[in-house]
C-alpha positions in Angstrom: 12.3 2.7 -19.3 10.6 -0.6 -18.9 7.0 -1.0 -17.7 5.7 -4.3 -16.3 2.3 -5.3 -14.9 2.2 -6.9 -11.5 -0.5 -9.0 -9.8 -0.2 -9.2 -6.0 -2.2 -11.9 -4.2 -2.5 -11.7 -0.4 -1.2 -15.0 1.1 -1.3 -13.9 4.8 -3.5 -11.2 6.4 -2.3 -7.7 5.7 -3.0 -5.1 8.4 -2.0 -1.5 9.1 -3.7 1.5 10.7 -5.5 3.6 8.3 -9.3 4.2 8.6 -11.2 4.4 11.9 -14.1 2.1 11.6 -16.6 1.6 14.5 -14.6 0.8 17.5 -11.5 -0.2 15.5 -9.3 0.5 12.5 -9.8 -0.9 9.0 -6.9 -1.4 6.6 -7.0 0.6 3.4 -8.5 -1.0 0.2 -5.3 -0.4 -1.7 -1.6 -1.1 -1.1 0.6 2.0 -1.4 3.4 2.5 -3.9 5.8 3.7 -1.2 5.1 0.6 0.9 5.7 -1.6 -2.1 9.0 0.0 -2.9 10.3 -0.4 0.6 9.0 -4.0 0.6 10.9 -4.8 -2.6 14.1 -3.2 -1.3 13.8 -5.2 1.9 13.1 -8.5 0.1 16.1 -8.0 -2.2 18.3 -7.0 0.7 19.1 -3.6 -0.8 19.8 -0.5 1.3 18.9 0.0 4.9 15.4 0.3 6.3 14.6 3.8 7.6 14.4 4.2 11.3 11.5 5.9 13.0 12.3 9.4 14.2 10.7 12.6 15.4 10.9 14.3 12.1 8.5 13.9 9.2 10.1 11.6 6.6 10.7 12.9 3.1 11.5 9.5 1.5 14.5 11.0 -0.3 16.4 7.7 -0.1 13.9 6.1 -2.5 15.3 8.3 -5.3 18.5 6.2 -5.1 16.8 3.2 -6.6 15.6 3.2 -10.2 12.2 1.6 -10.0 8.8 2.9 -9.1 5.4 1.3 -8.5 2.0 2.6 -9.1 -0.5 2.3 -6.3 -1.8 -1.3 -6.2 -5.6 -1.4 -6.5 -8.2 -4.2 -6.5 -9.3 -5.8 -9.8 -12.5 -3.7 -10.3 -10.5 -0.5 -10.3 -7.7 -1.8 -12.4 -10.1 -3.2 -15.0 -8.6 -6.7 -14.6 -11.3 -8.6 -12.9 -14.4 -7.9 -10.7 -12.8 -8.4 -7.3 -13.2 -5.9 -4.4 -11.0 -5.8 -1.3 -12.4 -8.1 1.4 -11.6 -7.7 5.1 -11.9 -9.8 8.2 -14.5 -9.1 10.7 -13.3 -7.2 13.7 -11.5 -9.4 16.3 -14.0 -8.6 19.0 -12.5 -10.8 21.7 -10.6 -8.5 24.0 -7.7 -10.8 24.7 -5.8 -8.0 26.3 -7.4 -9.3 29.5 -5.8 -12.7 28.9 -9.0 -14.6 29.7 -12.0 -16.1 28.1 -14.5 -16.2 30.9 -17.5 -18.5 30.4 -17.6 -17.9 26.6 -17.3 -14.1 27.1 -14.5 -11.7 26.6 -15.2 -10.0 29.9 -14.6 -11.1 33.4 -17.1 -9.7 36.0 -14.3 -8.7 38.3 -12.4 -6.6 35.7 -13.6 -3.1 34.9 -13.4 -2.9 31.1 -13.2 0.9 31.2 -9.9 0.7 33.0 -8.2 -1.5 30.5 -5.5 0.2 28.3 -5.6 -0.1 24.5 -9.2 -1.3 24.5 -9.2 -1.2 20.6 -5.9 -3.0 20.2 -7.5 -6.1 18.7 -10.4 -4.4 16.9 -8.6 -4.5 13.6 -9.9 -5.5 10.2 -7.0 -6.9 8.1 -7.2 -7.8 4.4 -8.2 -11.4 3.9 -5.9 -13.9 2.1 -7.0 -14.3 -1.5 -7.4 -10.6 -2.3 -5.8 -9.6 -5.6 -4.2 -6.2 -6.4 -2.8 -4.9 -9.6 0.0 -2.3 -10.2 2.6 -1.2 -12.7 6.3 -1.0 -12.1 8.6 1.3 -14.0 12.4 0.5 -14.0 15.6 0.7 -16.0 15.6 -3.0 -16.9 17.9 -4.1 -14.1 15.4 -5.0 -11.3 14.0 -8.5 -11.0 10.7 -9.0 -9.3 10.9 -11.1 -6.1 8.4 -14.0 -5.7 6.9 -12.5 -2.5 6.8 -9.2 -0.7 6.2 -8.5 3.0 4.0 -5.5 3.8 1.8 -4.2 6.6 2.5 -3.4 10.2 5.6 -5.3 11.2 5.8 -6.8 7.7 3.5 -9.6 8.8 1.5 -9.7 5.6 2.7 -11.6 2.6 2.0 -10.9 -1.1 2.6 -13.4 -3.9 4.1 -11.4 -6.9 3.4 -12.3 -10.5 4.4 -10.5 -13.6 1.6 -9.9 -16.1 1.0 -8.0 -19.3 0.4 -4.3 -18.5 -1.4 -3.1 -21.6 -5.0 -3.4 -20.4 -4.4 -2.3 -16.9 -5.9 1.0 -15.5 -3.3 2.6 -13.4 -3.6 4.7 -10.2 -1.0 7.3 -9.2 0.2 8.7 -5.9 0.4 12.5 -6.3 2.6 12.7 -3.2 5.2 10.5 -4.8 5.1 12.4 -8.1 5.2 16.0 -6.6 7.1 15.6 -3.3 9.5 12.7 -3.9 10.1 12.9 -7.7 9.5 16.7 -7.9 7.3 16.4 -11.0 6.1 20.0 -11.7 2.4 20.6 -11.2 2.1 21.9 -14.7 2.6 18.4 -15.9 -0.6 17.4 -14.2 -2.7 20.3 -15.4 -5.5 19.5 -17.8 -5.7 15.9 -16.6 -9.1 14.8 -15.2 -9.2 11.9 -12.7 -12.5 10.1 -12.1 -11.1 8.7 -8.9 -9.4 10.6 -6.1 -8.8 9.9 -2.4 -6.5 11.7 0.0 -6.1 8.8 2.4 -3.3 10.1 4.5 -0.6 12.8 4.1 1.7 10.6 1.9 -1.1 8.9 -0.1 -3.1 11.1 -2.5 -4.4 8.5 -4.9 -5.8 9.5 -8.3 -6.6 7.7 -11.5 -7.1 6.0 -13.7 -4.4 6.7 -16.2 -3.0 4.6 -19.1 0.2 2.7 -19.1 1.7 5.4 -21.4 0.7 8.2 -19.1 2.2 6.4 -16.2 5.5 6.0 -18.0 5.6 9.6 -19.2 4.9 11.1 -15.8 7.3 9.0 -13.8 10.0 9.1 -16.4 9.9 12.9 -16.2 10.5 12.8 -12.5 13.3 10.1 -12.9 15.1 12.0 -15.6 14.9 15.3 -13.6 16.7 13.8 -10.7 19.1 11.9 -12.9 20.2 15.1 -14.5 
């Protein structure tokens, strides 16, 4: 199995709901491996995008395609540069009212408390220029696209560049390993992770691990399903 390093540069603001912050929602400081895989399939025109439903997704369709990303993290975590994830300030103008009255986002005749979705525009997307680093494991048949679309409504754009993976510190998603690839928990015993964050149900991010450890763990899951 082939392992390549990937540098992802944000070209357009990336936003999705993740972390409540003040009166709004801040986007996560990483880009998930599941999101990257769906984005690459979408960009290559492979498969069909999953449709939202009332049932909890199990992501079983992802096992049909023989490539897997690690979680994309900023440079300081990956050991590639000193960059942190930077966010926009909250968009504090409440344009849900459709007005800009006298330099204010409130009209004296409109009761702000009665407006629906008051926090709709209080988002903090990732700024363009942010850099993220990840690994991709595949069977040698998958070409990396030049760009990926991620975020809510796929409105965020990432520039994709292949780089040498050897020096990169890698971060794993335990949900992908144990729930999607069915890697046995025994394979993770004895491993100590200095970083861990259970962001949401489908993202339990841990690390760092080496390129070899990433290859071994994911190859075990891939070979189990192939057999």
